[in-house]
C-alpha positions in Angstrom: 0.0 0.0 0.0 2.8 2.5 0.9 4.5 1.8 -2.4 1.3 2.6 -4.3 1.0 5.9 -2.5 4.7 6.7 -3.1 4.3 6.1 -6.8 1.1 8.2 -7.2 2.1 11.9 -7.3 -1.5 13.2 -7.0 -2.1 11.3 -3.8 1.3 12.6 -2.4 0.2 16.2 -3.2 -3.1 15.7 -1.4 -1.4 14.1 1.6 1.2 16.9 1.7 -1.6 19.6 1.5 -3.5 18.0 4.4 -0.4 17.6 6.5 0.5 21.2 5.8 -2.9 22.4 6.9 -2.7 20.3 10.1 0.8 21.6 10.7 -0.3 25.2 10.2 -3.2 24.7 12.5 -1.0 23.2 15.2 1.5 26.1 14.9 -1.3 28.6 15.3 -2.7 26.7 18.3 0.8 26.6 19.8 0.9 30.4 19.6 4.1 30.5 17.4 2.4 32.3 14.5 2.0 35.4 16.6 4.5 38.1 15.8 4.9 39.1 19.5 5.7 35.5 20.5 8.4 35.3 17.7 9.9 38.6 18.7 9.8 37.5 22.4 11.9 34.5 21.3 14.4 36.6 19.5 14.7 38.9 22.5 15.1 35.8 24.8 12.0 36.6 27.0 9.5 34.1 25.6 10.7 30.5 24.8 7.5 29.2 23.4 9.0 28.8 19.9 12.0 26.9 21.2 9.8 24.6 23.2 7.6 23.8 20.2 10.6 23.3 17.9 12.5 21.1 20.4 9.4 19.0 21.0 8.9 18.6 17.2 12.6 17.7 16.7 12.5 15.0 19.4 9.2 13.6 18.2 10.2 13.6 14.6 13.7 12.2 15.3 12.3 9.3 17.3 9.5 8.7 14.8 11.7 8.6 11.8 14.2 6.3 13.5 11.4 3.9 14.5 9.9 3.9 11.0 13.4 3.3 9.5 14.2 0.4 11.8 10.7 -1.1 11.1 11.4 -0.9 7.4 8.7 1.7 6.6 11.1 4.5 5.8 14.5 5.1 4.4 16.7 8.1 4.6 17.7 9.9 1.3 20.0 12.7 2.5 20.9 15.3 -0.2 24.5 16.2 -0.7 25.5 19.2 1.4 28.2 21.8 1.5 29.4 24.6 3.7 28.7 27.0 0.8 25.0 25.9 0.4 24.5 26.0 4.2 25.9 29.6 4.3 23.8 30.8 1.4 20.7 29.2 2.8 21.4 30.6 6.3 21.8 34.1 4.9 18.6 33.9 2.9 16.7 32.6 5.9 18.3 35.1 8.3 17.6 38.1 6.0 14.0 37.1 5.6 13.5 36.4 9.3 15.3 39.7 10.3 13.2 41.8 7.9 9.8 40.3 8.7 10.1 38.5 11.9 8.7 35.2 10.6 10.3 32.0 9.4 8.8 30.1 6.4 6.6 27.9 8.5 5.3 30.5 10.8 4.7 33.0 7.9 2.4 30.5 6.3 0.6 29.8 9.5 0.3 33.6 10.2 -1.0 34.3 6.7 -3.5 31.5 7.2 -4.8 33.1 10.4 -5.2 36.4 8.6 -2.1 38.4 9.4 -1.7 40.8 6.5 2.0 41.4 7.2 2.7 37.7 6.8 0.5 37.5 3.7 1.9 40.5 1.8 5.4 40.7 3.2 6.0 37.0 3.9 4.3 35.0 1.2 5.0 37.6 -1.5 8.6 37.8 -0.3 9.0 34.1 -0.4 7.7 33.9 -4.0 9.9 36.8 -5.1 12.9 35.4 -3.2 12.4 31.9 -4.7 12.2 33.5 -8.2 15.4 35.5 -7.7 17.2 32.4 -6.3 16.1 30.3 -9.2 17.4 33.0 -11.6 20.9 33.0 -10.0 21.0 29.3 -9.1 22.9 28.2 -12.3 25.8 30.5 -11.5 25.7 29.8 -7.8 25.6 26.0 -8.2 28.9 26.0 -10.1 30.7 28.2 -7.6 29.6 29.1 -4.0 27.2 26.3 -3.4 29.8 23.6 -4.0 32.4 25.0 -1.6 33.2 22.7 1.3 31.2 19.8 0.0 30.6 17.0 2.5 28.3 14.7 0.5 25.3 12.8 1.6 26.3 12.4 5.3 24.0 12.1 8.3 24.9 13.2 11.8 25.5 9.6 13.1 27.8 8.9 10.1 29.7 12.1 10.8 30.1 11.1 14.5 30.7 7.4 13.6 28.0 6.1 15.9 25.0 3.9 15.4 21.9 5.8 14.5 20.0 4.5 17.5 22.7 5.7 19.9 22.7 9.2 18.2 18.9 9.4 18.5 19.0 8.3 22.2 21.7 10.8 23.2 20.2 13.7 21.2 16.6 13.0 22.5 17.8 12.8 26.1 19.8 16.0 25.7 16.9 17.9 24.1 14.4 16.6 26.6 16.7 17.7 29.4 17.0 21.2 27.8 13.2 21.3 27.6 12.9 20.5 31.3 15.4 23.2 32.2 13.6 25.8 30.0 10.2 24.8 31.5 11.5 24.9 35.1 13.1 28.3 34.6 9.6 29.7 33.8 10.5 31.4 30.5 
């Protein structure tokens, strides 16, 4: 059954749309689509965003590992490089700094009716994607290939078993969540 879904692009698009709607709904319910909450995070006075993100990372990390071990999923990492990481980080940082939303929260905020997210964020994403697509051929031959490290996952980089990396990372992130929660911020 999973193979038939994987091979049917229309079904994948519908599943992706439904998951995106649920994701946006949960972001909105978690309060992380509100500009004041995001700014509070950047000013280190409201850690709601960090709590939501760390919880999602731990849940996703454990879930993907379990699915992989059970044979229901496989990892297909894309080749990476320091150059592509730097360019992506700069694009993300400029957009975040100018508007105060990341791509996920801007979509959720636009969905809840925030006009700054709709016109500044969504329009900005479309324009930025178009500009990046226009310069990509030149960037892909130069900057984006600098410091290439291939299709490496974190456990491969650290030379540990994936289960050990997941257990250590999950324990560390849960401990960090507990510290943040007990501090009251």
